[in-house]
C-alpha positions, -999 to +999 in steps of 0.1 A: +762+634-148+727+644-141+725+682-130+692+686-111+676+720-097+673+727-059+660+757-057+634+783-075+635+820-061+615+832-081+603+860-061+583+895-071+582+871-105+556+872-128+544+839-127+517+828-128+490+796-124+491+783-159+534+794-153+538+767-120+525+746-141+556+737-161+577+737-130+561+696-127+591+682-141+612+691-111+604+669-092+634+674-066+635+707-059+640+716-017+636+751-022+609+774-041+604+808-030+577+831-043+582+863-023+556+890-038+541+865-066+512+888-070+497+863-097+494+835-081+466+818-066+450+786-046+452+771-076+487+774-085+493+754-047+480+715-068+512+720-086+532+710-058+521+678-056+554+669-069+573+680-041+564+663-016+582+643-007+615+665-016+605+705-005+615+715+025+618+755+025+582+776+007+582+814+008+547+825-003+543+864+017+532+894+000+516+870-021+476+880-023+462+858-046+468+828-017+441+821+007+435+790+035+421+777+007+454+772-008+471+769+023+453+734+028+463+719-002+500+720+017+488+703+046+509+671+021+543+687+020+550+661+051+587+674+049+584+714+049+605+725+078+599+765+073+571+783+054+565+818+050+530+832+050+536+867+065+510+894+043+496+864+026+468+849+044+443+878+055+407+867+074+394+866+106+397+831+112+435+836+105+444+820+137+427+791+130+439+782+097+475+788+108+465+763+142+455+738+111+478+743+096+510+741+120+489+703+135+494+693+098+527+702+097+540+699+133+577+702+125+577+728+101+588+764+115+556+792+100+564+828+103+528+848+098 
């Protein structure tokens, strides 16, 4: 019997963009929690394409290295049901960015 990893709670971990590359083989992930991961940047979000059909929950709250440029890379996560972006995107155009995100992912509940 094969066991599949479905959730990762890396909240407040010192994970980096390079470290996230090691998760590429985990294609059945449903839930990722990166809350408070201060070393993650927009570049790491490119690594999430391998879970674009399985990811339902994503927490990027309190990740200061994530900007709208990174968030726009998540538009491919069409099955996402919940995303937490509290204390993440700080920009004077924040509301515009969030509106674009909601248009791209209409079935996803987004917490700000």
